[in-house]
Structure formats: structure tokens, C-alpha cells
PANUKOL-677001 format. One line per 2 residues: number of its first residue (from 1); their letters; for each residue x, y, z of C-alpha. Coordinates in nm, 4 decimals, decimal comma, always signed. Last residue first. Example, Ala and Ser with C-alpha at 12.3 -4.5 7.8 and 13.67 -1.06 7.14 Angstrom:
BEGIN
2) sa) +1,3670:-0,1060:+0,7140; +1,2300:-0,4500:+0,7800
! end
This chain:
BEGIN
588) xx) +6,6433:+15,2756:-2,6791; +6,8933:+15,5543:-2,5948
586) xx) +7,2073:+15,4193:-2,7572; +7,2006:+15,6262:-3,0560
584) xx) +6,8781:+15,8395:-3,0585; +6,6460:+15,9163:-2,7842
582) xx) +6,2658:+15,8932:-2,7945; +6,2019:+15,5831:-2,5684
580) xx) +6,1565:+15,8029:-2,2525; +6,5006:+15,6945:-2,1082
578) xx) +6,6669:+15,7671:-2,4259; +6,6444:+16,1477:-2,3800
576) xx) +6,9704:+16,1808:-2,2020; +7,1549:+15,8903:-2,3431
574) xx) +7,1362:+15,9729:-2,7111; +7,1015:+16,3556:-2,7048
572) xx) +7,3552:+16,4268:-2,4407; +7,2611:+16,4759:-2,0815
570) xx) +7,6042:+16,3832:-1,9335; +7,7371:+16,7335:-1,9164
568) xx) +7,5099:+16,8125:-1,6297; +7,6687:+16,5546:-1,3866
566) xx) +8,0236:+16,6637:-1,4455; +8,1778:+16,4130:-1,2111
564) xx) +7,9848:+16,0932:-1,2053; +7,7041:+16,0317:-0,9626
562) xx) +7,7186:+15,9709:-0,5836; +7,6773:+16,3359:-0,5011
560) xx) +7,3040:+16,2987:-0,4429; +7,3188:+16,2872:-0,0627
558) xx) +7,5664:+16,5837:-0,0307; +7,8737:+16,4777:+0,1897
556) xx) +8,0949:+16,4385:-0,1136; +8,0331:+16,8045:-0,2153
554) xx) +8,1630:+16,9139:+0,1300; +8,5204:+16,7849:+0,0700
552) xx) +8,7080:+16,7492:+0,3820; +9,0801:+16,7364:+0,3995
550) xx) +9,2192:+16,6976:+0,7487; +9,5925:+16,7545:+0,8235
548) xx) +9,8237:+16,6732:+1,0962; +9,7326:+16,3195:+1,1973
546) xx) +10,0145:+16,1312:+1,3925; +9,8708:+16,2363:+1,7307
544) xx) +9,5331:+16,0864:+1,6490; +9,6978:+15,7437:+1,5766
542) xx) +9,9225:+15,7634:+1,8714; +9,6299:+15,8185:+2,0951
540) xx) +9,4341:+15,5212:+1,9472; +9,7365:+15,2972:+1,9757
538) xx) +9,7871:+15,3962:+2,3277; +9,4149:+15,3295:+2,4088
536) xx) +9,4168:+14,9974:+2,2311; +9,7401:+14,8676:+2,4075
534) xx) +9,6162:+14,9968:+2,7412; +9,2789:+14,8403:+2,7160
532) xx) +9,4213:+14,5029:+2,5899; +9,6379:+14,4738:+2,8795
530) xx) +9,3643:+14,5626:+3,1101; +9,1292:+14,3016:+2,9745
528) xx) +9,3892:+14,0319:+2,9406; +9,4828:+14,0642:+3,3100
526) xx) +9,1315:+13,9823:+3,4186; +9,0043:+14,1996:+3,6842
524) xx) +8,9694:+14,1416:+4,0551; +8,8069:+14,3263:+4,3307
522) xx) +8,8342:+14,0394:+4,5865; +8,8798:+14,2669:+4,8900
520) xx) +9,2241:+14,1213:+4,9468; +9,3140:+14,2206:+4,5891
518) xx) +9,1600:+14,5573:+4,6516; +9,4052:+14,6452:+4,9339
516) xx) +9,2172:+14,9487:+5,0530; +9,1914:+15,3185:+5,0108
514) xx) +8,9027:+15,5445:+5,1308; +8,5235:+15,5692:+5,1090
512) xx) +8,4208:+15,2522:+5,2895; +8,2395:+15,0937:+4,9973
510) xx) +8,4305:+15,2606:+4,7116; +8,7774:+15,1586:+4,8364
508) xx) +9,0187:+15,2983:+4,5903; +9,3186:+15,0903:+4,5133
506) xx) +9,6238:+14,9289:+4,7005; +9,7534:+14,6202:+4,5323
504) xx) +10,1266:+14,7178:+4,5200; +10,1674:+14,8349:+4,8844
502) xx) +10,5416:+14,8728:+4,8391; +10,5921:+15,1988:+5,0332
500) xx) +10,5742:+15,4067:+4,7179; +10,2487:+15,2333:+4,6371
498) xx) +10,0976:+15,3446:+4,9733; +10,2012:+15,6973:+4,9429
496) xx) +10,0787:+15,7272:+4,5908; +9,7478:+15,5913:+4,7003
494) xx) +9,7083:+15,8294:+4,9893; +9,7837:+16,1263:+4,7584
492) xx) +9,5421:+15,9904:+4,4949; +9,2575:+15,9614:+4,7587
490) xx) +9,3156:+16,3253:+4,8863; +9,3292:+16,4599:+4,5326
488) xx) +9,0207:+16,2706:+4,4247; +8,8002:+16,3974:+4,7182
486) xx) +8,5350:+16,1272:+4,7511; +8,1695:+16,1438:+4,5874
484) xx) +8,1968:+15,7966:+4,4337; +8,2344:+15,9281:+4,0813
482) xx) +8,5377:+16,1247:+4,1904; +8,7132:+15,8244:+4,3481
480) xx) +8,6511:+15,6125:+4,0326; +8,7663:+15,9144:+3,8244
478) xx) +9,0929:+15,9628:+4,0165; +9,1550:+15,5836:+4,0333
476) xx) +9,1252:+15,5667:+3,6395; +9,2926:+15,9120:+3,5636
474) xx) +9,6069:+15,7991:+3,7284; +9,7229:+15,6436:+3,4088
472) xx) +9,7823:+16,0004:+3,2583; +10,0495:+16,0783:+3,5047
470) xx) +10,2429:+15,7741:+3,3905; +10,2084:+15,8825:+3,0214
468) xx) +10,3328:+16,2367:+3,1234; +10,6405:+16,0764:+3,2917
466) xx) +10,6957:+15,8786:+2,9802; +10,6972:+16,2184:+2,7992
464) xx) +10,9120:+16,4002:+3,0460; +11,1913:+16,1347:+3,0175
462) xx) +11,1431:+16,0845:+2,6439; +11,2573:+16,4547:+2,6038
460) xx) +11,6240:+16,3621:+2,6960; +11,7854:+16,0754:+2,8861
458) xx) +11,5999:+15,7720:+3,0298; +11,6682:+15,6381:+3,3864
456) xx) +11,4422:+15,8802:+3,5406; +11,1465:+15,7353:+3,3101
454) xx) +11,1784:+15,4013:+3,4835; +11,0842:+15,5492:+3,8222
452) xx) +10,7903:+15,7305:+3,6870; +10,6912:+15,4196:+3,4899
450) xx) +10,6834:+15,2115:+3,8105; +10,4683:+15,4644:+3,9984
448) xx) +10,2242:+15,4844:+3,7154; +10,2074:+15,1186:+3,6624
446) xx) +10,1353:+15,0706:+4,0366; +9,8627:+15,3359:+4,0366
444) xx) +9,7094:+15,1854:+3,7189; +9,7024:+14,8362:+3,8821
442) xx) +9,5317:+14,9674:+4,1942; +9,2620:+15,1644:+4,0133
440) xx) +8,9809:+14,9761:+4,1744; +9,0995:+14,6455:+4,0204
438) xx) +9,3665:+14,3961:+4,1378; +9,5117:+14,1703:+3,8752
436) xx) +9,3974:+13,8274:+3,7422; +9,5441:+13,5410:+3,5494
434) xx) +9,3499:+13,2435:+3,4061; +9,3840:+13,3140:+3,0258
432) xx) +9,1300:+13,0922:+2,8657; +8,8882:+13,0780:+3,1565
430) xx) +8,9444:+13,4493:+3,2259; +8,8451:+13,5245:+2,8665
428) xx) +8,5207:+13,3249:+2,9290; +8,4625:+13,5159:+3,2434
426) xx) +8,5078:+13,8590:+3,0683; +8,2840:+13,7747:+2,7888
424) xx) +8,0138:+13,6573:+3,0348; +8,0369:+13,9586:+3,2508
422) xx) +8,0094:+14,1955:+2,9656; +7,7111:+13,9946:+2,8123
420) xx) +7,5440:+13,9971:+3,1627; +7,5614:+14,3715:+3,1723
418) xx) +7,4308:+14,3985:+2,8148; +7,1360:+14,1851:+2,9231
416) xx) +7,0689:+14,3769:+3,2439; +7,0638:+14,6917:+3,0371
414) xx) +6,7881:+14,5425:+2,8136; +6,6006:+14,4291:+3,1262
412) xx) +6,5993:+14,7913:+3,2594; +6,4873:+14,9357:+2,9243
410) xx) +6,1928:+14,7206:+2,9165; +6,0818:+14,8109:+3,2733
408) xx) +6,0069:+14,5857:+3,5655; +6,2315:+14,2867:+3,5515
406) xx) +6,2812:+13,9356:+3,4297; +6,5650:+13,7769:+3,2346
404) xx) +6,5373:+13,4236:+3,1047; +6,8908:+13,3167:+3,0268
402) xx) +6,9257:+13,0162:+2,7896; +7,1733:+12,7373:+2,7946
400) xx) +7,3725:+12,5215:+2,5581; +7,6230:+12,2371:+2,5864
398) xx) +7,5912:+12,0180:+2,2889; +7,4536:+11,6613:+2,2095
396) xx) +7,3406:+11,5755:+2,5622; +7,0271:+11,8030:+2,5894
394) xx) +6,8679:+11,7509:+2,9278; +6,6232:+12,0502:+2,8966
392) xx) +6,4051:+12,1749:+2,6038; +6,1664:+12,4360:+2,7409
390) xx) +5,8766:+12,5890:+2,5483; +5,7615:+12,9367:+2,7051
388) xx) +5,4317:+13,0743:+2,7763; +5,4190:+13,4620:+2,8406
386) xx) +5,2566:+13,6720:+3,1023; +5,5178:+13,5787:+3,3732
384) xx) +5,6798:+13,2593:+3,2591; +5,4130:+12,9826:+3,2039
382) xx) +5,5538:+12,6455:+3,1089; +5,5686:+12,4197:+2,8020
380) xx) +5,7605:+12,1028:+2,8534; +6,0268:+11,8853:+2,6922
378) xx) +6,2577:+11,6624:+2,8711; +6,5832:+11,4629:+2,8162
376) xx) +6,6563:+11,5705:+2,4594; +6,6529:+11,4013:+2,1145
374) xx) +6,7082:+11,4990:+1,7580; +6,5920:+11,3404:+1,4423
372) xx) +6,7910:+11,3407:+1,1155; +6,9510:+10,9775:+1,1919
370) xx) +6,6125:+10,8279:+1,2690; +6,5181:+10,8686:+0,9101
368) xx) +6,2972:+11,1418:+0,7687; +6,3493:+11,1114:+0,4038
366) xx) +6,0450:+11,2535:+0,2279; +5,9416:+11,5406:+0,4455
364) xx) +6,1565:+11,8093:+0,2676; +6,3757:+12,0999:+0,3687
362) xx) +6,5032:+11,9057:+0,6805; +6,6980:+12,0833:+0,9745
360) xx) +6,9195:+11,8230:+1,1269; +6,8749:+11,7229:+1,5005
358) xx) +7,1675:+11,6757:+1,7401; +6,9585:+11,8003:+2,0213
356) xx) +7,1592:+12,1037:+2,1330; +7,2907:+12,1901:+1,7864
354) xx) +6,9554:+12,1682:+1,6241; +6,7769:+12,3484:+1,9172
352) xx) +7,0354:+12,6267:+1,8957; +6,9804:+12,6649:+1,5197
350) xx) +6,5977:+12,6695:+1,5586; +6,6145:+12,9321:+1,8299
348) xx) +6,8424:+13,1551:+1,6144; +6,6036:+13,1140:+1,3150
346) xx) +6,2991:+13,2046:+1,5022; +6,0273:+12,9356:+1,5159
344) xx) +5,7510:+13,0174:+1,2671; +5,5541:+12,6801:+1,3445
342) xx) +5,5332:+12,4806:+1,6642; +5,4197:+12,1187:+1,6881
340) xx) +5,3452:+11,8767:+1,9634; +5,2365:+11,5192:+1,8882
338) xx) +4,9635:+11,3185:+2,0381; +4,8071:+11,1866:+1,7223
336) xx) +4,4870:+11,4134:+1,7250; +4,7150:+11,7070:+1,8129
334) xx) +4,9308:+11,6413:+1,5112; +4,6262:+11,6508:+1,2802
332) xx) +4,4866:+11,9544:+1,4469; +4,8070:+12,1533:+1,4103
330) xx) +4,8349:+12,0241:+1,0438; +4,4964:+12,1424:+0,9475
328) xx) +4,5408:+12,4820:+1,1381; +4,8549:+12,5677:+0,9499
326) xx) +5,2343:+12,5152:+1,0405; +5,4040:+12,8244:+0,9266
324) xx) +5,7754:+12,8284:+0,8352; +6,0825:+12,7697:+1,0498
322) xx) +5,9400:+12,4480:+1,1585; +5,9394:+12,2492:+1,4879
320) xx) +5,7657:+11,9078:+1,5222; +5,7834:+11,7248:+1,8420
318) xx) +5,7036:+11,3542:+1,9033; +5,8915:+11,2212:+1,6010
316) xx) +5,8334:+10,8485:+1,5047; +5,9122:+10,9052:+1,1494
314) xx) +5,5564:+10,7801:+1,0674; +5,4156:+11,1013:+1,2082
312) xx) +5,6177:+11,3238:+0,9763; +5,5466:+11,0824:+0,6793
310) xx) +5,1747:+11,0973:+0,7473; +5,1838:+11,4884:+0,7610
308) xx) +5,3582:+11,5081:+0,4265; +5,1135:+11,2727:+0,2673
306) xx) +4,8195:+11,4651:+0,4252; +4,9577:+11,7806:+0,2581
304) xx) +4,9993:+11,6311:-0,0888; +4,6702:+11,4462:-0,0799
302) xx) +4,4779:+11,7681:+0,0079; +4,6351:+11,9384:-0,2873
300) xx) +4,5481:+11,6466:-0,5252; +4,1908:+11,6417:-0,3953
298) xx) +4,1674:+12,0191:-0,4965; +4,3055:+11,9446:-0,8504
296) xx) +4,0807:+11,6456:-0,8919; +3,7822:+11,8516:-0,7921
294) xx) +3,8794:+12,0971:-1,0716; +3,8894:+11,8114:-1,3193
292) xx) +3,5466:+11,6976:-1,1930; +3,4125:+12,0555:-1,2612
290) xx) +3,4752:+12,0622:-1,6334; +3,7266:+12,2438:-1,8682
288) xx) +4,0124:+12,3135:-1,6320; +4,2969:+12,5447:-1,6752
286) xx) +4,5571:+12,5223:-1,4023; +4,8137:+12,8046:-1,3375
284) xx) +5,0596:+12,7534:-1,0566; +5,2983:+12,9936:-0,8784
282) xx) +5,1551:+12,9302:-0,5391; +4,8722:+12,6752:-0,5204
280) xx) +5,0486:+12,4104:-0,3063; +5,1291:+12,6625:-0,0366
278) xx) +4,7639:+12,7321:+0,0278; +4,7174:+12,4131:+0,2185
276) xx) +4,9737:+12,4689:+0,4936; +5,2696:+12,2749:+0,6364
274) xx) +5,5369:+12,5092:+0,5125; +5,8787:+12,3325:+0,5224
272) xx) +6,1973:+12,4297:+0,6858; +6,1733:+12,1352:+0,9337
270) xx) +6,3207:+12,0227:+1,2531; +6,2191:+11,6798:+1,3970
268) xx) +6,2466:+11,6033:+1,7656; +6,2236:+11,2662:+1,9300
266) xx) +6,1120:+11,2878:+2,2946; +6,2847:+11,1761:+2,6152
264) xx) +5,9983:+11,2680:+2,8520; +5,7313:+11,4674:+2,6928
262) xx) +5,5024:+11,7529:+2,8239; +5,2624:+11,9788:+2,6422
260) xx) +5,0550:+11,7130:+2,4643; +4,8321:+11,9034:+2,2109
258) xx) +4,4725:+11,9796:+2,2678; +4,5421:+12,3583:+2,3165
256) xx) +4,6960:+12,3882:+1,9746; +4,3787:+12,2622:+1,7896
254) xx) +4,3027:+12,6147:+1,6599; +4,6182:+12,7813:+1,5409
252) xx) +4,9383:+12,9012:+1,7020; +5,1897:+13,1746:+1,6957
250) xx) +5,5018:+13,0625:+1,8682; +5,5425:+13,0069:+2,2348
248) xx) +5,8462:+13,1893:+2,3629; +6,1887:+13,0091:+2,3526
246) xx) +6,3919:+12,7820:+2,5808; +6,6982:+12,5760:+2,4946
244) xx) +6,8979:+12,3754:+2,7508; +7,0151:+12,4409:+3,1025
242) xx) +6,7648:+12,7249:+3,1751; +6,9079:+13,0084:+3,3733
240) xx) +6,6578:+13,2103:+3,5760; +6,5452:+13,5625:+3,6219
238) xx) +6,2961:+13,5912:+3,9231; +6,5611:+13,7817:+4,1200
236) xx) +6,5343:+14,0721:+3,8748; +6,1673:+14,1122:+3,9833
234) xx) +5,8512:+14,0238:+3,8086; +5,7272:+14,1678:+3,4830
232) xx) +5,8691:+14,1983:+3,1373; +6,0122:+13,8843:+2,9936
230) xx) +6,3481:+13,9113:+2,8140; +6,5031:+13,5909:+2,6496
228) xx) +6,8690:+13,5472:+2,6234; +7,0235:+13,2555:+2,4346
226) xx) +7,3819:+13,1255:+2,4892; +7,4908:+12,8950:+2,2037
224) xx) +7,5329:+13,1921:+1,9944; +7,8244:+13,2961:+2,2308
222) xx) +8,0615:+13,0916:+2,0272; +8,1640:+12,7281:+2,1105
220) xx) +8,5378:+12,6295:+2,1367; +8,5424:+12,6562:+2,5129
218) xx) +8,2432:+12,4267:+2,5526; +7,9531:+12,5978:+2,7226
216) xx) +7,8213:+12,4811:+3,0739; +8,1168:+12,6525:+3,2566
214) xx) +8,0062:+12,9890:+3,0900; +7,6467:+12,9436:+3,1957
212) xx) +7,7161:+12,8497:+3,5437; +7,9610:+13,1252:+3,5825
210) xx) +7,7014:+13,3761:+3,4560; +7,4312:+13,2450:+3,6837
208) xx) +7,6724:+13,2715:+3,9964; +7,7649:+13,6248:+3,9059
206) xx) +7,3898:+13,6933:+3,8507; +7,2966:+13,6131:+4,2103
204) xx) +7,6170:+13,7710:+4,3609; +7,5606:+14,0965:+4,1511
202) xx) +7,2143:+14,1631:+4,2592; +7,2481:+14,5262:+4,3705
200) xx) +7,5038:+14,5732:+4,0859; +7,2225:+14,5276:+3,8317
198) xx) +7,2833:+14,8720:+3,6709; +7,6419:+14,8068:+3,6215
196) xx) +7,9616:+14,8864:+3,8017; +7,9486:+14,5868:+4,0280
194) xx) +7,8706:+14,3486:+3,7320; +8,2492:+14,3200:+3,6279
192) xx) +8,3567:+14,2807:+3,9896; +8,0944:+14,0055:+4,0522
190) xx) +8,2273:+13,8211:+3,7310; +8,5809:+13,8306:+3,8683
188) xx) +8,4661:+13,6949:+4,2132; +8,2460:+13,4288:+4,0549
186) xx) +8,5498:+13,3237:+3,8282; +8,7711:+13,2870:+4,1374
184) xx) +8,5172:+13,0754:+4,3286; +8,4806:+12,8626:+4,0218
182) xx) +8,8593:+12,8068:+3,9912; +8,8731:+12,6546:+4,3478
180) xx) +9,1682:+12,7511:+4,5469; +9,5331:+12,7291:+4,4662
178) xx) +9,7155:+13,0482:+4,3595; +9,9089:+12,8601:+4,0864
176) xx) +9,6150:+12,7994:+3,8715; +9,4777:+13,1447:+3,9300
174) xx) +9,7953:+13,3173:+3,7911; +9,8556:+13,6440:+3,9686
172) xx) +9,9619:+13,9150:+3,7307; +10,2448:+14,1577:+3,8512
170) xx) +10,5075:+14,0347:+3,5935; +10,2541:+14,0441:+3,3035
168) xx) +10,1428:+14,3933:+3,3991; +10,4972:+14,5052:+3,4101
166) xx) +10,5639:+14,3823:+3,0664; +10,2475:+14,5690:+2,9511
164) xx) +10,3671:+14,8810:+3,1176; +10,7289:+14,8893:+2,9732
162) xx) +10,5836:+14,8381:+2,6121; +10,3131:+15,0933:+2,6723
160) xx) +10,5952:+15,3346:+2,7831; +10,8072:+15,2812:+2,4695
158) xx) +10,5043:+15,3223:+2,2404; +10,4209:+15,6467:+2,4262
156) xx) +10,7735:+15,7842:+2,4009; +10,7904:+15,6976:+2,0237
154) xx) +10,4429:+15,8711:+1,9837; +10,5618:+16,1741:+2,1681
152) xx) +10,8684:+16,2125:+1,9476; +10,6449:+16,1650:+1,6469
150) xx) +10,4214:+16,4539:+1,7519; +10,7166:+16,7002:+1,7287
148) xx) +10,7509:+16,9035:+2,0565; +10,6461:+17,2633:+1,9695
146) xx) +10,5289:+17,3961:+2,3033; +10,1693:+17,3521:+2,2061
144) xx) +10,2457:+16,9889:+2,1321; +10,4054:+16,9323:+2,4702
142) xx) +10,0922:+17,1004:+2,6329; +9,8606:+16,8638:+2,4500
140) xx) +10,0318:+16,5274:+2,5241; +9,8808:+16,4957:+2,8649
138) xx) +9,5287:+16,5502:+2,7227; +9,6028:+16,2983:+2,4586
136) xx) +9,6943:+16,0297:+2,7012; +9,3908:+16,1218:+2,9039
134) xx) +9,1575:+16,0772:+2,6189; +9,3056:+15,7373:+2,5304
132) xx) +9,2749:+15,6347:+2,8999; +8,9117:+15,7465:+2,9327
130) xx) +8,8006:+15,5571:+2,6099; +8,9769:+15,2367:+2,7206
128) xx) +8,8318:+15,2713:+3,0764; +8,4784:+15,2960:+2,9267
126) xx) +8,5037:+14,9754:+2,7259; +8,6614:+14,7739:+3,0172
124) xx) +8,4566:+14,4610:+2,9626; +8,3618:+14,2504:+2,6543
122) xx) +8,7255:+14,1301:+2,5897; +8,7742:+14,1387:+2,2176
120) xx) +8,4435:+14,2572:+2,0855; +8,3920:+14,5189:+2,3650
118) xx) +8,7530:+14,6339:+2,3368; +8,7074:+14,6677:+1,9590
116) xx) +8,3990:+14,8647:+2,0045; +8,5632:+15,0940:+2,2629
114) xx) +8,8663:+15,1433:+2,0261; +8,6168:+15,2257:+1,7313
112) xx) +8,4219:+15,4936:+1,9204; +8,7549:+15,6511:+2,0238
110) xx) +8,8596:+15,6655:+1,6570; +8,5377:+15,8542:+1,5875
108) xx) +8,6807:+16,1461:+1,7806; +8,9238:+16,1939:+1,4784
106) xx) +8,6488:+16,1815:+1,2184; +8,3979:+16,4021:+1,4045
104) xx) +8,0561:+16,2395:+1,3447; +7,9933:+16,0676:+1,6658
102) xx) +7,6514:+15,8873:+1,6564; +7,6234:+15,8836:+2,0351
100) xx) +7,4411:+15,5501:+2,0334; +7,7473:+15,3487:+1,9489
98) xx) +7,9598:+15,5318:+2,2017; +7,7012:+15,4708:+2,4747
96) xx) +7,6775:+15,0925:+2,3889; +8,0667:+15,0609:+2,4095
94) xx) +8,0932:+15,2484:+2,7302; +7,8314:+15,0471:+2,9276
92) xx) +7,6489:+15,3004:+3,1368; +7,3100:+15,2443:+2,9902
90) xx) +6,9591:+15,3678:+2,9591; +6,8324:+15,3589:+2,6080
88) xx) +6,5094:+15,5235:+2,4964; +6,3918:+15,4640:+2,1366
86) xx) +6,2090:+15,7667:+1,9799; +6,3289:+15,6975:+1,6304
84) xx) +6,5664:+16,0015:+1,6519; +6,7481:+15,8680:+1,9432
82) xx) +6,6863:+15,9376:+2,3246; +7,0014:+15,8373:+2,5328
80) xx) +6,9688:+15,8105:+2,9066; +7,3107:+15,7948:+3,0688
78) xx) +7,4011:+15,6044:+3,3873; +7,6103:+15,7333:+3,6785
76) xx) +7,9263:+15,5527:+3,8028; +7,9181:+15,4305:+4,1616
74) xx) +8,0685:+15,0968:+4,0852; +8,3226:+15,2552:+3,8507
72) xx) +8,3164:+15,4717:+3,5227; +7,9926:+15,6278:+3,4053
70) xx) +8,1007:+15,9890:+3,4869; +8,3704:+16,0022:+3,2184
68) xx) +8,1311:+15,8675:+2,9343; +8,0298:+16,2152:+2,8091
66) xx) +8,3647:+16,3907:+2,8949; +8,5433:+16,1388:+2,6915
64) xx) +8,3560:+16,2632:+2,3724; +8,4446:+16,6153:+2,4415
62) xx) +8,7981:+16,5450:+2,4986; +8,8394:+16,3674:+2,1678
60) xx) +8,7225:+16,6924:+2,0058; +8,9806:+16,8894:+2,1966
58) xx) +9,2521:+16,6501:+2,0765; +9,1268:+16,6901:+1,7111
56) xx) +9,1352:+17,0705:+1,7447; +9,4869:+17,0547:+1,8960
54) xx) +9,6011:+16,8488:+1,5984; +9,4401:+17,0967:+1,3507
52) xx) +9,5860:+17,3965:+1,5330; +9,9434:+17,2402:+1,4959
50) xx) +9,9362:+17,1830:+1,1310; +9,6518:+17,1352:+0,8905
48) xx) +9,2988:+17,2417:+0,7704; +9,1590:+17,1800:+0,4449
46) xx) +8,8081:+17,2554:+0,3281; +8,7205:+17,1766:-0,0272
44) xx) +8,4768:+17,4301:-0,1499; +8,6065:+17,4197:-0,5097
42) xx) +8,7802:+17,0953:-0,5814; +9,1464:+17,0477:-0,4963
40) xx) +9,4653:+17,0933:-0,6777; +9,4539:+17,4608:-0,7465
38) xx) +9,7893:+17,5997:-0,8667; +9,8394:+17,9781:-0,9004
36) xx) +10,1334:+18,0624:-1,1339; +10,3693:+18,3285:-0,9907
34) xx) +10,3798:+18,6342:-1,2056; +10,7280:+18,7642:-1,3082
32) xx) +10,6162:+18,8415:-1,6807; +10,9261:+18,8071:-1,8837
30) xx) +10,9107:+18,4241:-1,9016; +10,5780:+18,4324:-2,0734
28) xx) +10,3280:+18,1873:-1,9256; +10,0151:+18,3755:-1,9827
26) xx) +10,0959:+18,4327:-2,3483; +10,0572:+18,0661:-2,4587
24) xx) +9,7948:+17,9500:-2,1917; +9,5410:+18,1909:-2,3288
22) xx) +9,3860:+17,9977:-2,6089; +9,4420:+17,6565:-2,4812
20) xx) +9,2635:+17,7441:-2,1516; +8,9541:+17,8615:-2,3412
18) xx) +8,9295:+17,5286:-2,5260; +8,9480:+17,3126:-2,2119
16) xx) +8,6875:+17,5060:-1,9912; +8,3731:+17,3037:-2,0615
14) xx) +8,4670:+16,9525:-1,9876; +8,7154:+17,0528:-1,7175
12) xx) +8,4706:+17,2542:-1,5018; +8,3635:+16,9592:-1,2697
10) xx) +8,7239:+16,8435:-1,2373; +8,8555:+17,1679:-1,0645
8) xx) +9,0545:+17,3791:-1,2990; +9,4324:+17,3934:-1,3002
6) xx) +9,5089:+17,7613:-1,3527; +9,7783:+17,8405:-1,5929
4) xx) +9,8499:+18,2031:-1,5503; +9,5411:+18,4293:-1,5900
2) xx) +9,5562:+18,7087:-1,8453; +9,3879:+19,0414:-1,7435
! end
């Protein structure tokens, strides 16, 4: 039976061209009323579109949200993630969880992206942003099922978020205007950020450390000037903040114990030079005819390294740090002359020492002028737990500091580090934009009440959809209450009543199990965080709502599908056999 003009998939084009020409003529006769079948996509391509596709995407996002839902708030639970490498991570940080989950669903992956962007932009509020995006989609789902066009919902959501962000800006309390000391404000905000973390029991202790660290940094400096070192053992309270640079003692050779371990106002030289004998032999071939010539070669090698060491000592430096190895000969040489040296220093630590002390990293020992040497107030090597650490303090050139975190288990210290990162980011943002709002779900309830009132002034479907957006905002206080073991319905009813009577800062009271004025209770959040979370969550919801078709090509997911289409057809005489040296044409 003749086939009418079938467009073949690309894989078959190179073999099916001639057959098509033969039958195309009588297959397309005007008299035969047969509809031509058109195949646009490769064989095996999976396409799904329309309303069921959109509902399926929303359901996938709900599944992701349900994973992080219980981690929200001060009483949130932690998740233990065990990956294929056997690494165990215990965390309740939204961005960390989303990263570790390895979500493969293309629509649900959007939620992973927004939690990452929130983490990079603000540092805190990563769980809230995922929860809000999921709830906006959940509220839109019944309208989609009833046949409302997604673009109408998107328009309503965009209008709602514009109203909400304007309201946040009008409600925000500016710290500069509210009087009081900025430091106290920052500590309270940092404590709020830490209260939902694993280290919440020590939040006052860490909040003070975080604020000290952030205030010691310049606003223009990146977070790379803040180092974090983890030492297993001791308790969390043994953690300390070093105002300067600290790093673990590097690998050392014989002679190390004879070195001076404490200096006042030392001069520091930083090198990217290997101070070992064997280095001179690399990539060299020397042919000798008699023993004396060989001895001359050996002597030259010794002369070269002694020359380097003599130049370093002559420069007046007391401390020598190198990115590459410092061998036993050099270690002993420096020890005899009262210098301290450390080889194989990590790149990040070396850069921080360079910025803090004003030293420049040298790749040669030839021109060590006083201008390239650094200086600090004091250097000493001290024992911290089971490790020895080198401390550089009193660095005038740049403000830098190092956290040394202690704790029982490795996973626990890793989670403490993530918690501090969130608090540091939050505090830095607050320094730049010093305005706060009440946390504990208070701002969400106030926005929800405001949007409900505003929606009644709007005509048409938008009224219902902005009302749905307002309802979705209540997910934050509902989840905080639920995670704390309270009755969410009861708490939400109390909050709605308080907000209707003008109590704009009433939120969930996790400590006393009820509601309270969270602004008075110093549960403060940075305005920029909440604003960013709303914008990112709405944007993600709108993005998922605007997708109505997914095209998935299974062939592209195979590991060896990176070649050219029509793989077999490429094995011609010339190129195919040419690899083994026997091919013709271009094979050799």
C-alpha cells in the first residue's frame, strides 16, 4: 500500500532518500483523499501537552515542597541525606537540601534554582521561598482544572506581588530611624536567623560572633575574607573567632620542632617556590664523561638551593610561607637562623594572609625587597583540640577573620558552618539595607489581609486570583505553627482576628505556643530577604504556569548519544578504518 509523503526521522534520512523519490509521485495523487501523515520529531520522542501536563508539573513541585515543608521555623525538623558516595549530610537549610536531592523533573528543578538564587542573593529564607512557590501553584491548581487560562493567573499573580512588595516597603521599620544601637539590632536579626538551625541552643553566643565578624569586614569585601576551620572535639561553646588569619599546621619535616613558634611584629614572605633539592633535576638530562663533572652538577644543585635560602634570610623575613613544598634541608636551615616556615599552604589561606598582611606572593627568590614583605601584629602556633594552628593576628592592612568551629560530630560542625553562613549573609544584607520587619509569619498574615481587602476593589477573575494569592501567603505561619506542634487552624484564626483589629506585627509564638507581637519579641527579619523571597517564588510559579508542553527525547539521555546523527553511516572506508593505519583517503 503506498505511503503518502512521510517525513523520516533524521537517523533514517541517509538510507531512505531514494525510496521516497520512487513512491512520492503516485502517493500524492489529488484523487486519493488520504491525509498525509507528518512526523516532525524523532522516533521515541515523548511529548505531553495541555492541561494534564500543567497539572502534572504542579504535582511534581508539590512533591518537592513536601520534602522541605517540615524544616521551616525554629521547631523545624532536620533531614538526613545519604548520597551514593556514602556521604551523610544532616541539614535543615533549604538550599542545601534542594542541592542534595538531585531533582531530575524539569519543572520541579525550577524550585531548586530559586532556592539557590535566594541563598546566593540573601543567604536566608531558602525554605520559605520554596514553600511559597509551591503554595502559589497549589492555589492556582483548582482554577486551571476549571479552565481558567494560565495567562490570566500569571497576570493576577504579577499584580498581587507588586501590591505585596509595595506594602512590605511601607511596613518596614528602618533601623537608622528607630534609634538604638545598630549592633544590638544586628545581633537580634542574626539570632532570628540562627533560631531555626541546629545551633539554635547557642544562638546568642553565635549571633555575637557573627556580628563581630561582619563588622570587622569592609562592606566592599567578599566572603572569601572570612575563613572557617573545623576541628572535631570539644563543645560548640569552644568555638572562637580569630581576628586575623588562622590555618592548620602544614606538613612538616625534621627540624620543624626547633623553629621559633612565636613572633611579635614579624615580617612575612609569601612564595610560590619549591624549596627542595629534587626540583632542580626536573626535566634535565646531563651527560657526563667523568666523576668530577658529575660532582660539579651535584654541587651546582646545592649551590642553587643555598642561594635561594640565603636570599630569603637576607630579605629580613621572619616567617616564610610557600604554596609548594619546603623540604627538610630548607626547614633545618631556617630553624638554625630563627625563622618560621610552612610549606604546602592552601591557596585560600595564602590569599587571605596576602590580603591581611599586605604581602605579595613571589614566584622567585631574586627580588625580595621590603615592599613585597607583609607584616602583622603577632604570630603564634597554638594547640586547638587535637590540631596545631598557626595564628596571624593584628593585621592592619585588611580586615579579615577566621571562625574555628568545634563540636562532637563532623556532620554537626558542617551544619553549624552552613548556619553561620546564612546568618552572616543576612547580617551583611541588613548592614547595607538597614530595615527590618517582624518574622514568625506576621508579615505574611498582614500582606494576606491587605491583599484580600485590595482584591475586593478589583473587577472580574483577578479578584478571585488575588484572593488565592493572599490565601497562599498564609502557608508560612500555618507551617511554623504545625511544625511547633500547635493546631494550625486555631493559630491562624487568632492571627486573622488580631490583624483585622490592626495588630500588624502579630505572628506565631513558638516559645509559649500561641500568638504574640513578634516585633516586640525581637523576631526580626531583613526586609530585603522577604521581598526577594516573594519575588522569586512568584516568578517561579509564573514560569511553571506558563509551560504547557514538555518535549523529551529519550535518545538524548543515553550516555553515548553525543555523536553525530546517523552514527553507523559514518564508518566509510577512508575514515572508518583509518584509525588502525590501513584506511584509504583521509584515514592516515
